[in-house]
NUVOKOL-251329 format. One record per atom (N, C-alpha, C): residue number from 1; x, y negated, z negated; atom name; residue in one letter. Coordinates in Angstrom, 3 decimals. Layout:
residues N
+-----+----------+----------+----------+------+------+
:  nr :       c1 :       c2 :       c3 : atom : rest :
+-----+----------+----------+----------+------+------+
: NUM :        X :        Y :        Z :   CA :    A :
...
+-----+----------+----------+----------+------+------+
//
This chain:
residues 100
+-----+----------+----------+----------+------+------+
:  nr :       c1 :       c2 :       c3 : atom : rest :
+-----+----------+----------+----------+------+------+
:   1 :   42.685 :   22.942 :   31.168 :    N :    X :
:   1 :   42.144 :   21.567 :   31.055 :   CA :    X :
:   1 :   43.300 :   20.652 :   31.495 :    C :    X :
:   2 :   42.774 :   19.516 :   32.096 :    N :    X :
:   2 :   43.618 :   18.592 :   32.800 :   CA :    X :
:   2 :   43.280 :   17.209 :   32.241 :    C :    X :
:   3 :   44.201 :   16.433 :   31.754 :    N :    X :
:   3 :   43.860 :   15.013 :   31.426 :   CA :    X :
:   3 :   44.251 :   14.267 :   32.637 :    C :    X :
:   4 :   43.429 :   13.363 :   33.202 :    N :    X :
:   4 :   43.556 :   12.588 :   34.336 :   CA :    X :
:   4 :   42.926 :   11.331 :   34.300 :    C :    X :
:   5 :   42.972 :   10.537 :   35.393 :    N :    X :
:   5 :   42.244 :    9.323 :   35.481 :   CA :    X :
:   5 :   40.834 :    9.338 :   35.870 :    C :    X :
:   6 :   40.269 :   10.405 :   36.226 :    N :    X :
:   6 :   38.936 :   10.578 :   36.498 :   CA :    X :
:   6 :   38.456 :   12.007 :   36.348 :    C :    X :
:   7 :   37.139 :   12.260 :   36.352 :    N :    X :
:   7 :   36.567 :   13.493 :   35.976 :   CA :    X :
:   7 :   36.806 :   14.544 :   37.159 :    C :    X :
:   8 :   36.777 :   15.832 :   36.768 :    N :    X :
:   8 :   37.002 :   16.861 :   37.745 :   CA :    X :
:   8 :   36.054 :   17.956 :   37.370 :    C :    X :
:   9 :   35.481 :   18.732 :   38.169 :    N :    X :
:   9 :   34.585 :   19.845 :   37.803 :   CA :    X :
:   9 :   35.345 :   21.089 :   37.633 :    C :    X :
:  10 :   35.052 :   21.905 :   36.817 :    N :    X :
:  10 :   35.445 :   23.191 :   36.579 :   CA :    X :
:  10 :   34.460 :   24.103 :   36.920 :    C :    X :
:  11 :   34.986 :   25.015 :   37.922 :    N :    X :
:  11 :   34.061 :   26.019 :   38.399 :   CA :    X :
:  11 :   33.793 :   27.263 :   37.446 :    C :    X :
:  12 :   32.648 :   27.883 :   37.551 :    N :    X :
:  12 :   32.546 :   28.926 :   36.501 :   CA :    X :
:  12 :   33.337 :   30.093 :   36.673 :    C :    X :
:  13 :   33.674 :   30.664 :   35.612 :    N :    X :
:  13 :   34.462 :   31.924 :   35.563 :   CA :    X :
:  13 :   34.196 :   32.451 :   34.082 :    C :    X :
:  14 :   33.825 :   33.681 :   33.877 :    N :    X :
:  14 :   33.325 :   34.318 :   32.787 :   CA :    X :
:  14 :   34.596 :   34.824 :   31.994 :    C :    X :
:  15 :   35.758 :   34.790 :   32.515 :    N :    X :
:  15 :   37.049 :   35.198 :   31.805 :   CA :    X :
:  15 :   37.848 :   34.127 :   31.137 :    C :    X :
:  16 :   37.476 :   32.892 :   31.377 :    N :    X :
:  16 :   38.121 :   31.570 :   30.862 :   CA :    X :
:  16 :   37.261 :   30.605 :   30.543 :    C :    X :
:  17 :   37.671 :   29.688 :   29.642 :    N :    X :
:  17 :   37.046 :   28.519 :   29.345 :   CA :    X :
:  17 :   37.766 :   27.227 :   29.931 :    C :    X :
:  18 :   37.048 :   26.796 :   30.841 :    N :    X :
:  18 :   38.002 :   25.624 :   31.447 :   CA :    X :
:  18 :   36.969 :   24.457 :   31.441 :    C :    X :
:  19 :   37.705 :   23.381 :   30.961 :    N :    X :
:  19 :   37.009 :   22.013 :   30.914 :   CA :    X :
:  19 :   37.189 :   21.121 :   32.045 :    C :    X :
:  20 :   38.064 :   21.590 :   33.054 :    N :    X :
:  20 :   38.227 :   20.707 :   34.276 :   CA :    X :
:  20 :   39.042 :   19.583 :   33.798 :    C :    X :
:  21 :   39.039 :   18.554 :   34.663 :    N :    X :
:  21 :   39.650 :   17.258 :   34.431 :   CA :    X :
:  21 :   38.936 :   16.297 :   33.555 :    C :    X :
:  22 :   39.577 :   15.836 :   32.578 :    N :    X :
:  22 :   38.871 :   14.815 :   31.557 :   CA :    X :
:  22 :   39.597 :   13.558 :   31.538 :    C :    X :
:  23 :   38.843 :   12.357 :   31.648 :    N :    X :
:  23 :   39.547 :   11.151 :   31.707 :   CA :    X :
:  23 :   39.740 :   10.675 :   30.216 :    C :    X :
:  24 :   40.409 :    9.603 :   29.970 :    N :    X :
:  24 :   40.696 :    9.037 :   28.619 :   CA :    X :
:  24 :   39.176 :    8.692 :   28.083 :    C :    X :
:  25 :   39.016 :    8.810 :   26.944 :    N :    X :
:  25 :   37.788 :    8.295 :   26.279 :   CA :    X :
:  25 :   36.764 :    9.223 :   26.396 :    C :    X :
:  26 :   36.832 :   10.321 :   27.079 :    N :    X :
:  26 :   35.768 :   11.275 :   27.354 :   CA :    X :
:  26 :   35.873 :   12.594 :   26.438 :    C :    X :
:  27 :   34.723 :   13.421 :   26.378 :    N :    X :
:  27 :   34.626 :   14.450 :   25.613 :   CA :    X :
:  27 :   33.965 :   15.499 :   26.575 :    C :    X :
:  28 :   34.268 :   16.919 :   26.286 :    N :    X :
:  28 :   33.573 :   18.096 :   26.846 :   CA :    X :
:  28 :   33.136 :   18.995 :   25.921 :    C :    X :
:  29 :   32.331 :   19.844 :   26.250 :    N :    X :
:  29 :   32.016 :   21.089 :   25.379 :   CA :    X :
:  29 :   31.561 :   22.251 :   26.217 :    C :    X :
:  30 :   32.028 :   23.432 :   25.769 :    N :    X :
:  30 :   31.579 :   24.784 :   26.318 :   CA :    X :
:  30 :   30.922 :   25.477 :   25.307 :    C :    X :
:  31 :   30.114 :   26.429 :   25.742 :    N :    X :
:  31 :   29.577 :   27.351 :   24.695 :   CA :    X :
:  31 :   29.852 :   28.815 :   25.206 :    C :    X :
:  32 :   30.098 :   29.496 :   24.046 :    N :    X :
:  32 :   30.623 :   31.020 :   24.127 :   CA :    X :
:  32 :   29.516 :   31.770 :   23.411 :    C :    X :
:  33 :   28.988 :   32.904 :   23.933 :    N :    X :
:  33 :   27.996 :   33.755 :   23.406 :   CA :    X :
:  33 :   28.825 :   35.057 :   22.859 :    C :    X :
:  34 :   28.451 :   35.506 :   21.663 :    N :    X :
:  34 :   29.151 :   36.658 :   21.106 :   CA :    X :
:  34 :   27.931 :   37.598 :   20.523 :    C :    X :
:  35 :   27.983 :   38.794 :   20.591 :    N :    X :
:  35 :   26.978 :   39.690 :   20.035 :   CA :    X :
:  35 :   27.640 :   40.869 :   19.299 :    C :    X :
:  36 :   27.054 :   41.063 :   17.904 :    N :    X :
:  36 :   27.524 :   42.212 :   17.140 :   CA :    X :
:  36 :   26.631 :   43.466 :   17.546 :    C :    X :
:  37 :   27.237 :   44.511 :   18.217 :    N :    X :
:  37 :   26.345 :   45.617 :   18.658 :   CA :    X :
:  37 :   26.378 :   46.731 :   17.553 :    C :    X :
:  38 :   27.144 :   46.373 :   16.338 :    N :    X :
:  38 :   27.317 :   47.369 :   15.403 :   CA :    X :
:  38 :   25.953 :   47.352 :   14.487 :    C :    X :
:  39 :   25.881 :   48.414 :   13.712 :    N :    X :
:  39 :   24.894 :   48.550 :   12.655 :   CA :    X :
:  39 :   25.291 :   48.011 :   11.204 :    C :    X :
:  40 :   26.444 :   47.338 :   11.303 :    N :    X :
:  40 :   27.067 :   46.704 :   10.086 :   CA :    X :
:  40 :   27.552 :   45.307 :   10.399 :    C :    X :
:  41 :   27.695 :   44.531 :    9.488 :    N :    X :
:  41 :   28.244 :   43.123 :    9.536 :   CA :    X :
:  41 :   29.623 :   43.189 :    9.906 :    C :    X :
:  42 :   29.953 :   41.976 :   10.816 :    N :    X :
:  42 :   31.300 :   41.794 :   11.081 :   CA :    X :
:  42 :   31.725 :   40.327 :   10.889 :    C :    X :
:  43 :   32.929 :   40.205 :   10.856 :    N :    X :
:  43 :   33.567 :   38.609 :   10.922 :   CA :    X :
:  43 :   34.449 :   38.617 :   11.985 :    C :    X :
:  44 :   34.451 :   37.289 :   12.481 :    N :    X :
:  44 :   35.257 :   37.050 :   13.698 :   CA :    X :
:  44 :   36.209 :   35.782 :   13.295 :    C :    X :
:  45 :   37.508 :   35.917 :   13.682 :    N :    X :
:  45 :   38.499 :   35.058 :   13.457 :   CA :    X :
:  45 :   38.836 :   34.515 :   14.808 :    C :    X :
:  46 :   38.895 :   33.290 :   14.814 :    N :    X :
:  46 :   39.190 :   32.642 :   16.338 :   CA :    X :
:  46 :   40.540 :   31.942 :   16.174 :    C :    X :
:  47 :   41.467 :   32.302 :   17.067 :    N :    X :
:  47 :   42.887 :   31.661 :   16.991 :   CA :    X :
:  47 :   43.156 :   31.157 :   18.394 :    C :    X :
:  48 :   43.708 :   29.928 :   18.530 :    N :    X :
:  48 :   44.173 :   29.295 :   19.814 :   CA :    X :
:  48 :   45.548 :   29.126 :   19.753 :    C :    X :
:  49 :   46.120 :   29.370 :   20.798 :    N :    X :
:  49 :   47.720 :   29.000 :   21.032 :   CA :    X :
:  49 :   47.898 :   28.327 :   22.310 :    C :    X :
:  50 :   49.057 :   27.791 :   22.545 :    N :    X :
:  50 :   49.336 :   26.996 :   23.676 :   CA :    X :
:  50 :   49.146 :   25.350 :   23.482 :    C :    X :
:  51 :   49.548 :   24.585 :   24.402 :    N :    X :
:  51 :   49.488 :   23.136 :   24.209 :   CA :    X :
:  51 :   48.104 :   22.562 :   24.284 :    C :    X :
:  52 :   47.149 :   23.474 :   24.689 :    N :    X :
:  52 :   45.754 :   22.956 :   24.721 :   CA :    X :
:  52 :   45.177 :   22.936 :   23.282 :    C :    X :
:  53 :   45.637 :   23.689 :   22.501 :    N :    X :
:  53 :   45.152 :   23.775 :   21.007 :   CA :    X :
:  53 :   45.069 :   22.475 :   20.229 :    C :    X :
:  54 :   45.946 :   21.561 :   20.658 :    N :    X :
:  54 :   45.912 :   20.260 :   20.004 :   CA :    X :
:  54 :   44.710 :   19.355 :   20.323 :    C :    X :
:  55 :   43.837 :   19.718 :   21.303 :    N :    X :
:  55 :   42.804 :   19.066 :   21.836 :   CA :    X :
:  55 :   41.499 :   19.681 :   21.513 :    C :    X :
:  56 :   41.518 :   21.003 :   20.990 :    N :    X :
:  56 :   40.193 :   21.795 :   20.849 :   CA :    X :
:  56 :   39.626 :   21.561 :   19.458 :    C :    X :
:  57 :   38.360 :   21.564 :   19.271 :    N :    X :
:  57 :   37.497 :   21.447 :   18.178 :   CA :    X :
:  57 :   36.517 :   22.771 :   18.130 :    C :    X :
:  58 :   36.643 :   23.380 :   17.114 :    N :    X :
:  58 :   35.938 :   24.772 :   17.039 :   CA :    X :
:  58 :   35.825 :   25.202 :   15.657 :    C :    X :
:  59 :   34.923 :   26.244 :   15.396 :    N :    X :
:  59 :   34.770 :   26.753 :   14.110 :   CA :    X :
:  59 :   35.721 :   28.071 :   14.082 :    C :    X :
:  60 :   36.679 :   28.229 :   13.257 :    N :    X :
:  60 :   37.642 :   29.333 :   13.365 :   CA :    X :
:  60 :   37.139 :   30.631 :   12.738 :    C :    X :
:  61 :   35.996 :   30.594 :   12.063 :    N :    X :
:  61 :   35.550 :   31.769 :   11.431 :   CA :    X :
:  61 :   33.960 :   31.892 :   11.550 :    C :    X :
:  62 :   33.488 :   33.086 :   11.969 :    N :    X :
:  62 :   32.096 :   33.346 :   12.101 :   CA :    X :
:  62 :   31.782 :   34.667 :   11.355 :    C :    X :
:  63 :   30.622 :   34.788 :   10.848 :    N :    X :
:  63 :   29.986 :   36.107 :   10.490 :   CA :    X :
:  63 :   28.718 :   36.566 :   11.183 :    C :    X :
:  64 :   28.735 :   37.784 :   11.363 :    N :    X :
:  64 :   27.604 :   38.421 :   12.249 :   CA :    X :
:  64 :   26.875 :   39.439 :   11.384 :    C :    X :
:  65 :   25.646 :   39.284 :   11.225 :    N :    X :
:  65 :   24.916 :   40.415 :   10.870 :   CA :    X :
:  65 :   24.681 :   41.525 :   11.790 :    C :    X :
:  66 :   24.232 :   42.821 :   11.410 :    N :    X :
:  66 :   24.045 :   43.801 :   12.377 :   CA :    X :
:  66 :   23.130 :   43.427 :   13.493 :    C :    X :
:  67 :   23.644 :   43.668 :   14.669 :    N :    X :
:  67 :   22.828 :   43.326 :   16.052 :   CA :    X :
:  67 :   22.647 :   41.843 :   16.263 :    C :    X :
:  68 :   23.318 :   41.080 :   15.523 :    N :    X :
:  68 :   23.066 :   39.479 :   15.787 :   CA :    X :
:  68 :   23.962 :   38.928 :   16.938 :    C :    X :
:  69 :   23.282 :   38.072 :   17.454 :    N :    X :
:  69 :   23.819 :   37.270 :   18.659 :   CA :    X :
:  69 :   24.035 :   35.852 :   18.225 :    C :    X :
:  70 :   25.193 :   35.176 :   18.477 :    N :    X :
:  70 :   25.544 :   33.856 :   18.124 :   CA :    X :
:  70 :   26.109 :   33.084 :   19.278 :    C :    X :
:  71 :   25.907 :   31.908 :   19.386 :    N :    X :
:  71 :   26.684 :   31.056 :   20.232 :   CA :    X :
:  71 :   27.462 :   30.070 :   19.429 :    C :    X :
:  72 :   28.537 :   29.689 :   19.880 :    N :    X :
:  72 :   29.527 :   28.858 :   19.269 :   CA :    X :
:  72 :   30.060 :   27.843 :   20.330 :    C :    X :
:  73 :   30.274 :   26.641 :   19.915 :    N :    X :
:  73 :   30.792 :   25.547 :   20.717 :   CA :    X :
:  73 :   32.336 :   25.389 :   20.663 :    C :    X :
:  74 :   33.072 :   25.053 :   21.811 :    N :    X :
:  74 :   34.339 :   24.661 :   21.838 :   CA :    X :
:  74 :   34.340 :   23.302 :   22.382 :    C :    X :
:  75 :   34.777 :   22.245 :   21.793 :    N :    X :
:  75 :   34.750 :   20.955 :   22.264 :   CA :    X :
:  75 :   36.172 :   20.354 :   22.384 :    C :    X :
:  76 :   36.303 :   19.244 :   23.126 :    N :    X :
:  76 :   37.449 :   18.542 :   23.154 :   CA :    X :
:  76 :   37.249 :   16.944 :   23.385 :    C :    X :
:  77 :   38.060 :   16.134 :   22.892 :    N :    X :
:  77 :   37.951 :   14.717 :   22.979 :   CA :    X :
:  77 :   39.400 :   14.281 :   23.416 :    C :    X :
:  78 :   39.445 :   13.516 :   24.437 :    N :    X :
:  78 :   40.590 :   12.908 :   25.031 :   CA :    X :
:  78 :   40.633 :   11.363 :   24.621 :    C :    X :
:  79 :   41.775 :   11.089 :   23.971 :    N :    X :
:  79 :   42.043 :    9.739 :   23.407 :   CA :    X :
:  79 :   42.969 :    8.921 :   24.445 :    C :    X :
:  80 :   43.073 :    7.667 :   24.483 :    N :    X :
:  80 :   43.936 :    7.011 :   25.316 :   CA :    X :
:  80 :   45.322 :    7.193 :   25.290 :    C :    X :
:  81 :   45.880 :    7.765 :   24.221 :    N :    X :
:  81 :   47.291 :    7.827 :   24.104 :   CA :    X :
:  81 :   47.661 :    9.350 :   24.512 :    C :    X :
:  82 :   46.930 :   10.125 :   25.150 :    N :    X :
:  82 :   47.362 :   11.429 :   25.605 :   CA :    X :
:  82 :   48.031 :   11.427 :   26.971 :    C :    X :
:  83 :   49.011 :   12.151 :   27.212 :    N :    X :
:  83 :   49.797 :   12.264 :   28.474 :   CA :    X :
:  83 :   48.914 :   12.815 :   29.521 :    C :    X :
:  84 :   48.920 :   12.334 :   30.762 :    N :    X :
:  84 :   48.348 :   13.056 :   31.884 :   CA :    X :
:  84 :   49.092 :   14.332 :   32.034 :    C :    X :
:  85 :   48.250 :   15.355 :   32.550 :    N :    X :
:  85 :   48.966 :   16.630 :   32.793 :   CA :    X :
:  85 :   48.006 :   17.762 :   32.495 :    C :    X :
:  86 :   48.461 :   18.999 :   32.798 :    N :    X :
:  86 :   47.632 :   20.264 :   32.568 :   CA :    X :
:  86 :   47.953 :   20.760 :   31.186 :    C :    X :
:  87 :   46.946 :   21.162 :   30.488 :    N :    X :
:  87 :   47.183 :   21.835 :   29.230 :   CA :    X :
:  87 :   46.431 :   23.289 :   29.228 :    C :    X :
:  88 :   47.044 :   24.104 :   28.691 :    N :    X :
:  88 :   46.434 :   25.556 :   28.794 :   CA :    X :
:  88 :   46.877 :   26.267 :   27.520 :    C :    X :
:  89 :   46.340 :   27.487 :   27.260 :    N :    X :
:  89 :   46.579 :   28.207 :   26.154 :   CA :    X :
:  89 :   45.727 :   29.581 :   26.200 :    C :    X :
:  90 :   45.755 :   30.345 :   25.097 :    N :    X :
:  90 :   45.116 :   31.423 :   24.935 :   CA :    X :
:  90 :   44.298 :   31.509 :   23.685 :    C :    X :
:  91 :   43.141 :   31.972 :   23.844 :    N :    X :
:  91 :   42.227 :   32.098 :   22.687 :   CA :    X :
:  91 :   41.892 :   33.612 :   22.290 :    C :    X :
:  92 :   42.175 :   33.847 :   21.043 :    N :    X :
:  92 :   42.156 :   35.230 :   20.645 :   CA :    X :
:  92 :   40.855 :   35.285 :   19.707 :    C :    X :
:  93 :   40.075 :   36.358 :   19.691 :    N :    X :
:  93 :   39.052 :   36.583 :   18.887 :   CA :    X :
:  93 :   39.351 :   38.004 :   18.085 :    C :    X :
:  94 :   39.495 :   37.908 :   16.762 :    N :    X :
:  94 :   39.804 :   39.132 :   15.889 :   CA :    X :
:  94 :   38.435 :   39.532 :   15.207 :    C :    X :
:  95 :   38.077 :   40.586 :   15.395 :    N :    X :
:  95 :   36.854 :   41.054 :   14.770 :   CA :    X :
:  95 :   37.159 :   42.300 :   13.667 :    C :    X :
:  96 :   36.574 :   42.079 :   12.595 :    N :    X :
:  96 :   36.717 :   42.914 :   11.362 :   CA :    X :
:  96 :   35.378 :   43.278 :   10.746 :    C :    X :
:  97 :   35.224 :   44.647 :   10.309 :    N :    X :
:  97 :   34.106 :   44.957 :    9.664 :   CA :    X :
:  97 :   34.072 :   44.102 :    8.283 :    C :    X :
:  98 :   32.906 :   43.483 :    8.097 :    N :    X :
:  98 :   32.770 :   42.642 :    6.895 :   CA :    X :
:  98 :   32.480 :   43.618 :    5.689 :    C :    X :
:  99 :   33.190 :   43.442 :    4.601 :    N :    X :
:  99 :   33.092 :   44.117 :    3.434 :   CA :    X :
:  99 :   32.051 :   43.810 :    2.571 :    C :    X :
: 100 :   31.107 :   44.585 :    2.123 :    N :    X :
: 100 :   29.953 :   44.342 :    1.346 :   CA :    X :
: 100 :   30.277 :   44.029 :   -0.142 :    C :    X :
+-----+----------+----------+----------+------+------+
//
């Protein structure tokens, strides 16, 4: 993600979430699809590191029933007091079997 004075387009890439360039006062959102292929329920914990983490809005915990597919959003809002520049980080998803 880049904070800049005008909008920029992020080209598609399935291995990363890229918001492109976002000007002050703007927001952006991306959607991620996850599916539980197991015959038991699982839980997912989402963790973000790096300097981009201060800008992201997301649900850090999800539960999946067996064979359930879900989409979740990752959003950002850029306020006028943010510094121009590139912001990046790493998103980790930790999956565990949900105890009944």
